[in-house]
MITOR-812367 format. One line per field, with one value per residue (C-alpha): residue in three letters; chain; y, z, x. Coordinates in Angstrom, 3 decimals, always signed. Last residue first. Example, Ala and Ser with C-alpha at 12.3 -4.5 7.8 and 13.67 -1.06 7.14 Angstrom:
% residues 2
residuo <- [SER;ALA]
cadena <- [A;A]
v <- [-1.060;-4.500]
w <- [+7.140;+7.800]
u <- [+13.670;+12.300]
This chain:
% residues 402
residuo <- [ARG;GLY;CYS;PRO;ASP;GLU;GLN;GLY;TYR;ASP;VAL;SER;GLY;ARG;GLY;VAL;LEU;THR;THR;ILE;ARG;PRO;SER;GLU;GLY;CYS;LEU;PRO;CYS;ASP;PRO;ASN;ARG;GLY;THR;GLU;VAL;ILE;ARG;SER;THR;LEU;THR;LEU;ALA;ASN;TYR;ILE;SER;PHE;LYS;GLY;ILE;MET;PRO;THR;GLY;ILE;ARG;LEU;ILE;LEU;LYS;ILE;ILE;GLU;MET;ALA;GLN;VAL;LEU;GLY;ILE;GLN;GLY;PRO;VAL;VAL;GLY;LEU;VAL;GLY;VAL;GLN;SER;CYS;SER;PRO;ALA;LEU;HIS;PRO;PRO;PRO;PRO;ASN;PRO;PHE;LEU;CYS;ARG;LEU;CYS;PRO;GLY;GLY;GLU;ARG;PRO;TRP;PHE;VAL;ALA;ALA;GLN;GLY;GLU;PHE;GLY;VAL;ALA;GLY;GLY;PHE;VAL;TYR;PRO;LYS;GLY;ALA;LEU;HIS;CYS;ALA;ASP;ASN;LEU;LEU;PHE;LYS;THR;ALA;VAL;ASN;ASP;SER;ALA;ASP;MET;VAL;ILE;ASP;PHE;GLY;GLY;ILE;ILE;GLU;LEU;ALA;ASN;ALA;PRO;VAL;LEU;ARG;GLU;ALA;PHE;LEU;ALA;VAL;ASN;VAL;ASP;PRO;ASN;ILE;ARG;GLU;ILE;ALA;ALA;ARG;ALA;SER;ASP;VAL;LYS;LEU;LYS;GLY;VAL;ASP;GLU;THR;GLY;HIS;PHE;VAL;GLN;ARG;ASN;LEU;ASN;SER;LEU;SER;VAL;THR;ASP;PHE;ASP;VAL;VAL;GLY;MET;THR;GLY;VAL;GLY;CYS;ALA;ALA;LEU;TYR;LEU;GLY;ALA;SER;SER;ALA;LEU;GLY;GLY;ALA;GLY;VAL;LEU;LEU;VAL;ARG;ALA;GLU;MET;LEU;ARG;LEU;GLN;GLY;GLU;GLU;GLY;ILE;GLU;ARG;LEU;LEU;MET;ASN;ARG;SER;TYR;ARG;ASP;LEU;GLN;GLN;ALA;SER;PHE;ARG;ASN;GLY;THR;VAL;VAL;GLU;SER;GLY;ALA;LYS;LEU;TRP;ALA;ASP;TYR;GLY;GLY;ALA;VAL;SER;ARG;ALA;ASN;PRO;PHE;GLY;MET;LYS;ARG;LEU;ARG;GLU;VAL;ALA;ARG;ALA;SER;LEU;THR;GLY;SER;SER;CYS;TYR;VAL;LEU;ILE;PRO;VAL;ASP;ARG;GLU;GLU;SER;LEU;ALA;CYS;PHE;GLU;ARG;GLU;LEU;LEU;GLY;LEU;PRO;VAL;PHE;ARG;ALA;GLY;LYS;ILE;HIS;GLY;LEU;CYS;MET;GLU;GLY;GLU;GLY;ARG;VAL;ASP;VAL;LEU;ILE;VAL;ARG;ALA;ASP;ARG;ARG;LEU;GLN;ASP;ARG;ALA;GLU;ASP;VAL;SER;ILE;GLU;LEU;GLY;ALA;GLY;ALA;ALA;GLN;CYS;SER;ARG;GLY;GLN;ARG;GLY;ARG;GLU;LYS;ILE;THR;GLN;ALA;SER;ALA;LYS;MET]
cadena <- [A;A;A;A;A;A;A;A;A;A;A;A;A;A;A;A;A;A;A;A;A;A;A;A;A;A;A;A;A;A;A;A;A;A;A;A;A;A;A;A;A;A;A;A;A;A;A;A;A;A;A;A;A;A;A;A;A;A;A;A;A;A;A;A;A;A;A;A;A;A;A;A;A;A;A;A;A;A;A;A;A;A;A;A;A;A;A;A;A;A;A;A;A;A;A;A;A;A;A;A;A;A;A;A;A;A;A;A;A;A;A;A;A;A;A;A;A;A;A;A;A;A;A;A;A;A;A;A;A;A;A;A;A;A;A;A;A;A;A;A;A;A;A;A;A;A;A;A;A;A;A;A;A;A;A;A;A;A;A;A;A;A;A;A;A;A;A;A;A;A;A;A;A;A;A;A;A;A;A;A;A;A;A;A;A;A;A;A;A;A;A;A;A;A;A;A;A;A;A;A;A;A;A;A;A;A;A;A;A;A;A;A;A;A;A;A;A;A;A;A;A;A;A;A;A;A;A;A;A;A;A;A;A;A;A;A;A;A;A;A;A;A;A;A;A;A;A;A;A;A;A;A;A;A;A;A;A;A;A;A;A;A;A;A;A;A;A;A;A;A;A;A;A;A;A;A;A;A;A;A;A;A;A;A;A;A;A;A;A;A;A;A;A;A;A;A;A;A;A;A;A;A;A;A;A;A;A;A;A;A;A;A;A;A;A;A;A;A;A;A;A;A;A;A;A;A;A;A;A;A;A;A;A;A;A;A;A;A;A;A;A;A;A;A;A;A;A;A;A;A;A;A;A;A;A;A;A;A;A;A;A;A;A;A;A;A;A;A;A;A;A;A;A;A;A;A;A;A;A;A;A;A;A;A;A;A;A;A;A;A;A;A;A;A;A;A;A;A;A;A;A;A]
v <- [+120.163;+119.776;+121.738;+124.633;+126.473;+130.225;+132.347;+135.304;+135.375;+138.677;+139.748;+139.487;+142.053;+142.457;+139.369;+135.951;+134.734;+136.602;+138.874;+140.278;+143.798;+142.654;+145.333;+143.705;+141.342;+137.939;+138.730;+142.139;+141.624;+144.882;+143.170;+140.820;+137.537;+136.007;+134.220;+132.397;+131.487;+127.955;+127.217;+123.745;+122.473;+119.481;+121.622;+120.516;+119.779;+123.292;+123.587;+126.672;+126.125;+128.829;+128.762;+130.311;+127.035;+124.351;+121.765;+120.896;+117.258;+115.520;+116.543;+113.282;+114.908;+117.972;+115.864;+113.630;+116.674;+118.039;+114.672;+114.649;+118.185;+117.129;+114.098;+116.366;+118.464;+115.397;+114.244;+117.805;+117.632;+114.106;+115.045;+117.539;+120.665;+122.779;+126.517;+127.304;+124.146;+124.127;+127.467;+130.866;+133.036;+136.252;+136.594;+136.060;+139.113;+138.280;+137.599;+140.242;+140.572;+138.258;+137.202;+137.975;+137.018;+133.390;+133.240;+133.807;+131.633;+131.940;+128.718;+130.386;+131.964;+128.567;+128.561;+125.493;+125.805;+124.194;+125.395;+123.658;+124.081;+122.087;+123.508;+124.287;+123.079;+124.391;+123.444;+124.924;+122.985;+125.147;+124.470;+125.049;+127.915;+128.187;+131.830;+131.021;+127.941;+129.869;+132.701;+130.426;+128.190;+131.159;+132.455;+129.084;+128.775;+132.102;+131.352;+128.259;+124.683;+123.143;+120.509;+122.587;+120.292;+121.070;+119.647;+118.645;+118.077;+118.500;+122.286;+122.182;+121.592;+124.034;+126.772;+126.440;+126.229;+129.831;+131.027;+128.517;+125.004;+123.490;+120.233;+116.496;+116.450;+112.901;+111.486;+108.527;+106.379;+104.589;+100.912;+99.788;+100.872;+101.093;+100.027;+102.201;+105.264;+104.507;+103.877;+107.102;+109.079;+107.426;+108.659;+112.131;+112.635;+112.198;+109.887;+110.946;+109.236;+106.642;+103.715;+105.600;+105.694;+108.119;+108.756;+108.994;+112.598;+113.515;+112.542;+111.389;+114.789;+115.450;+112.362;+113.894;+112.992;+114.849;+117.980;+118.754;+118.246;+118.046;+114.889;+114.080;+111.626;+109.804;+107.339;+108.334;+104.896;+105.219;+103.908;+106.345;+109.295;+107.833;+107.543;+110.941;+112.797;+111.325;+111.883;+115.103;+117.033;+115.567;+116.087;+115.487;+119.026;+120.176;+117.237;+117.224;+115.300;+113.743;+112.018;+109.109;+106.488;+108.777;+109.454;+105.710;+105.187;+107.795;+106.095;+102.690;+103.806;+106.984;+108.808;+105.553;+104.071;+100.446;+101.633;+102.815;+99.555;+97.566;+99.481;+96.753;+93.827;+95.452;+96.529;+92.964;+91.603;+94.133;+97.120;+98.603;+95.336;+94.963;+93.234;+89.570;+87.418;+84.464;+83.230;+84.894;+83.452;+86.995;+87.693;+84.614;+85.431;+88.921;+87.483;+85.357;+84.235;+80.718;+80.207;+79.352;+76.036;+74.949;+71.185;+70.751;+73.069;+72.662;+76.227;+75.719;+74.873;+78.084;+80.107;+78.641;+79.231;+82.907;+83.404;+81.942;+84.158;+87.235;+86.457;+85.078;+88.136;+90.002;+87.725;+84.196;+81.344;+77.974;+75.777;+72.101;+70.966;+68.617;+70.640;+70.730;+73.404;+75.919;+79.650;+80.537;+79.105;+81.584;+84.867;+85.186;+83.438;+85.294;+88.757;+90.343;+88.639;+90.250;+87.616;+88.169;+85.082;+84.271;+82.855;+84.488;+85.673;+89.349;+92.780;+95.317;+97.684;+95.162;+96.171;+99.118;+96.892;+94.677;+91.231;+88.040;+86.479;+82.981;+80.231;+77.374;+74.145;+71.825;+72.064;+70.145;+69.852;+73.470;+74.907;+72.144;+72.838;+76.580;+75.908;+73.469;+75.948;+78.817;+76.689;+75.392;+76.264;+74.930;+71.381;+71.972;+73.702;+70.703;+69.783;+73.310;+73.242;+69.939;+71.260;+74.291;+72.116;+69.885;+72.953;+74.381;+71.113;+71.106;+74.703;+73.815;+70.838;+73.034;+75.453;+78.916;+81.958;+84.864]
w <- [+140.222;+143.915;+145.603;+147.821;+147.846;+147.376;+150.380;+150.114;+151.252;+153.126;+154.448;+157.773;+159.614;+162.470;+162.865;+161.253;+158.741;+160.233;+159.178;+155.857;+155.573;+155.145;+155.102;+153.480;+151.428;+152.389;+152.549;+150.982;+148.453;+148.058;+148.093;+145.360;+145.502;+142.163;+139.244;+136.232;+133.822;+132.486;+129.308;+128.513;+125.151;+124.113;+121.567;+122.667;+126.253;+126.987;+130.150;+132.116;+134.728;+137.294;+138.655;+141.795;+143.695;+141.113;+142.968;+141.568;+141.982;+145.343;+148.874;+149.356;+150.688;+148.442;+145.360;+146.211;+146.527;+143.186;+141.571;+143.012;+141.697;+138.208;+138.526;+139.510;+136.409;+134.208;+135.861;+135.784;+132.000;+131.325;+132.559;+129.784;+131.462;+131.057;+130.772;+133.742;+135.871;+135.132;+136.933;+135.340;+136.446;+134.451;+134.818;+138.587;+139.167;+139.872;+143.497;+144.920;+145.008;+141.979;+141.297;+144.740;+146.070;+145.091;+147.281;+146.048;+146.545;+149.059;+150.988;+153.584;+150.673;+149.627;+146.585;+144.367;+140.932;+138.534;+135.772;+133.437;+130.048;+127.938;+129.523;+133.131;+135.365;+138.500;+140.772;+143.620;+145.920;+149.063;+151.185;+154.885;+157.080;+158.966;+157.970;+154.419;+154.239;+155.543;+153.028;+150.027;+151.173;+151.552;+148.158;+146.566;+148.427;+147.084;+143.523;+143.022;+141.947;+144.850;+144.593;+146.331;+147.893;+151.383;+152.652;+156.138;+157.759;+161.236;+161.033;+157.805;+159.658;+162.530;+160.208;+157.941;+160.640;+161.155;+157.732;+156.014;+154.563;+154.362;+156.199;+155.754;+157.016;+156.604;+157.757;+155.721;+157.129;+154.163;+154.696;+152.781;+149.503;+146.225;+147.680;+150.702;+148.476;+146.608;+149.828;+151.342;+148.279;+148.408;+151.974;+151.370;+148.441;+150.638;+148.976;+146.519;+143.556;+144.893;+142.842;+139.676;+140.763;+142.713;+143.153;+139.380;+139.458;+135.768;+133.803;+137.066;+138.579;+136.466;+137.961;+141.429;+144.473;+147.715;+148.968;+152.319;+151.084;+152.920;+152.464;+154.690;+153.645;+155.967;+155.017;+151.480;+150.037;+146.291;+145.591;+148.006;+146.320;+142.987;+143.988;+145.652;+142.733;+140.162;+142.284;+143.970;+140.699;+139.525;+142.705;+146.415;+147.505;+149.795;+149.773;+152.875;+152.887;+155.921;+155.311;+157.429;+154.701;+152.128;+154.412;+155.000;+151.256;+150.966;+153.612;+151.922;+148.414;+146.922;+144.644;+143.788;+142.487;+143.594;+146.522;+144.391;+142.438;+145.688;+147.282;+147.271;+147.702;+150.545;+152.097;+151.969;+153.608;+156.408;+156.507;+159.036;+160.934;+159.449;+156.488;+156.693;+154.623;+155.297;+152.384;+151.528;+148.003;+146.602;+148.503;+147.108;+143.613;+143.801;+145.301;+142.225;+139.768;+139.642;+142.279;+140.224;+140.675;+141.492;+141.874;+139.204;+140.849;+138.562;+137.517;+134.381;+136.705;+138.632;+135.413;+134.315;+137.817;+137.738;+134.395;+135.866;+138.935;+136.730;+135.165;+138.161;+139.046;+141.816;+142.149;+143.550;+143.744;+145.421;+145.796;+146.792;+147.576;+144.958;+144.451;+148.126;+148.707;+149.646;+150.203;+149.247;+145.755;+145.392;+145.796;+142.743;+140.280;+141.464;+141.747;+138.878;+139.995;+143.428;+146.207;+149.236;+151.353;+152.179;+155.570;+155.719;+152.316;+151.756;+152.345;+149.818;+150.765;+149.218;+145.716;+145.454;+146.206;+143.198;+143.454;+143.474;+146.668;+147.345;+149.487;+150.247;+151.088;+153.497;+156.187;+154.033;+155.262;+155.556;+152.742;+150.439;+151.310;+150.681;+147.372;+146.309;+147.173;+145.406;+142.303;+141.210;+138.016;+136.185;+135.796;+132.467;+131.018;+129.123;+128.007;+126.773;+124.902;+123.216;+122.260;+120.671;+118.826;+117.477;+116.281;+114.696;+112.830;+111.607;+110.387;+108.559;+106.835;+105.716;+104.173;+105.598;+103.499;+103.268]
u <- [+139.082;+138.385;+135.625;+136.758;+133.392;+133.620;+132.750;+135.106;+138.725;+138.396;+141.785;+143.628;+145.756;+143.282;+141.104;+141.460;+144.037;+146.990;+149.846;+148.669;+150.148;+153.723;+156.434;+159.477;+157.347;+155.908;+152.174;+151.443;+154.259;+156.201;+159.600;+158.302;+160.192;+161.061;+159.418;+160.833;+158.043;+158.281;+156.325;+155.086;+153.938;+151.867;+149.998;+146.535;+147.635;+148.891;+150.990;+152.057;+154.768;+155.585;+159.121;+160.609;+160.486;+159.801;+161.881;+165.331;+166.314;+166.361;+165.401;+163.458;+160.283;+160.583;+161.270;+158.281;+156.029;+157.249;+156.532;+153.011;+152.401;+153.462;+151.180;+148.292;+148.958;+148.591;+145.365;+144.046;+144.566;+143.279;+139.805;+139.157;+137.807;+134.689;+134.026;+131.769;+132.009;+135.756;+136.052;+136.558;+139.494;+139.350;+135.559;+135.891;+138.133;+141.781;+142.775;+145.117;+148.899;+149.188;+152.772;+154.215;+150.785;+151.383;+154.475;+157.999;+161.058;+163.880;+163.335;+161.077;+159.168;+157.774;+155.485;+155.843;+154.272;+151.792;+149.510;+147.064;+145.482;+143.034;+139.884;+140.704;+143.519;+145.200;+148.057;+150.066;+152.380;+152.543;+155.647;+154.934;+156.195;+152.886;+152.280;+153.366;+151.151;+148.122;+148.584;+148.966;+146.141;+143.773;+144.852;+144.099;+140.804;+139.554;+140.684;+138.586;+139.144;+141.035;+143.769;+146.430;+149.005;+150.292;+153.583;+154.747;+151.351;+149.837;+149.614;+147.612;+144.349;+144.936;+146.148;+143.108;+140.418;+139.255;+140.379;+138.082;+138.516;+135.021;+134.623;+134.944;+138.530;+139.863;+143.194;+144.485;+147.317;+148.869;+149.718;+146.605;+148.220;+146.300;+142.935;+143.680;+144.020;+140.787;+138.821;+140.167;+139.102;+135.661;+135.226;+136.670;+134.326;+131.253;+128.776;+126.057;+127.683;+130.139;+128.753;+129.694;+133.311;+135.505;+139.245;+139.258;+138.052;+138.304;+135.201;+133.600;+132.899;+129.784;+128.156;+128.284;+130.391;+129.732;+131.495;+133.182;+136.742;+140.088;+142.188;+145.174;+147.830;+150.204;+152.960;+153.852;+154.650;+155.189;+151.689;+150.074;+151.753;+150.676;+147.025;+146.954;+148.496;+146.116;+143.023;+144.126;+144.240;+140.938;+138.933;+139.458;+140.324;+143.098;+145.504;+147.738;+151.030;+152.721;+156.063;+157.377;+156.948;+158.523;+161.483;+161.902;+161.972;+164.697;+166.814;+166.579;+167.410;+165.972;+168.442;+170.218;+166.976;+166.696;+164.605;+161.719;+161.575;+161.668;+158.784;+156.124;+158.548;+160.470;+157.185;+155.865;+159.035;+158.597;+160.892;+163.315;+163.888;+167.404;+165.807;+166.839;+164.510;+162.203;+160.090;+156.782;+156.779;+156.826;+160.053;+161.829;+160.543;+162.074;+165.281;+165.891;+163.218;+164.670;+167.382;+170.486;+172.277;+175.849;+176.263;+178.945;+181.517;+184.554;+185.361;+183.253;+180.378;+180.954;+180.914;+177.586;+176.224;+177.243;+175.477;+172.283;+172.752;+172.884;+169.496;+167.604;+165.525;+167.361;+170.401;+170.610;+173.121;+172.644;+175.738;+175.751;+179.367;+180.838;+184.036;+184.929;+187.590;+184.918;+184.561;+188.141;+187.580;+184.752;+186.557;+188.774;+186.479;+183.358;+184.859;+182.919;+179.719;+179.902;+180.152;+177.940;+177.441;+173.821;+172.857;+169.437;+168.235;+168.868;+167.365;+166.109;+168.942;+171.333;+170.272;+172.656;+175.645;+175.043;+173.516;+175.628;+174.201;+175.613;+174.091;+176.503;+174.681;+176.527;+173.863;+171.370;+167.761;+166.588;+168.682;+167.440;+163.802;+164.137;+165.866;+163.152;+160.410;+162.238;+162.695;+166.103;+167.901;+170.991;+169.687;+167.955;+171.003;+172.307;+168.787;+168.169;+171.489;+170.572;+167.155;+168.825;+171.329;+168.550;+166.640;+169.762;+170.287;+166.690;+167.034;+170.253;+168.568;+165.657;+168.129;+168.655;+167.781;+170.239]
């Protein structure tokens, strides 16, 4: 139904009238801060939900859930003309609270524009319990609002130590998102330098990084995303002689290598060290991901493949090519598995092997179990060390990242 010109004009006048009536409902962060400083009568009210309290609060705030506003507020003040400042996370709920307070007879109630988010961004003082800085609360607020993460989960992320073996396509997407969510320490193992052929998928690196060590440009990319992350670099080849020493300082090991020899070396080293091994691979338009952790009841890589397949059955991306999006996608799957392991949430891919096809957008999950005859984690293991008696030959392939 079409509205007449007169009706449209009337609606416009009504809208302007409503805007004018509500013009005094908000106060800026600067104005609110100034009023709190100079007027001791101001009542500051926090109407956020319980789950948002982990982000801290403004000093002196009184917590009154929106649903209890009418019942609780009259007990806070008998003076109807008292200045009242109300805030929520973004300013939406507090605006509703102010409208209700004014209907209750408190004409000087105003909503802090932008809410607690704007207060944090302005660098204003907050009470955090000394567990997070104001910048950390702002940076990780969207993580911490999730019930499965909260304050304790964010602290776990910040205390976690994750090793990326390889600084290529898999590590690029995983590393950037792990840094963004606040993983506190990340190690990067790669002895190679950046080449132009890497740049279709290895977004850790840019054109200006060609010829530089991959670990250096990886660190620069991680620190650009989150300068709080402690980055440990290992500009060396991962070999049996150093594998256990390198992974020993980390909680979780992510496979971002592009050759079979390194994957089996990582599998064996992680099992001997009792670490979870987050496997990944990508070539062409296909990728695979899994979590191998026999200590938690799952299989190791050798339970599926007791010995490395011959080279012609496991070609590298330098032989058959790879679309850069695919290792990026698989790296994100690996990052999510790492986060689940750190936070102890969800169902990690222990005992599952995921096979992904980008062209058909299909994933197939193969259920896998422990092999009692596995040469590494079986009932009578034959691989008991990485060097010396009981070890195997891992070959001399270069562990360059996919």
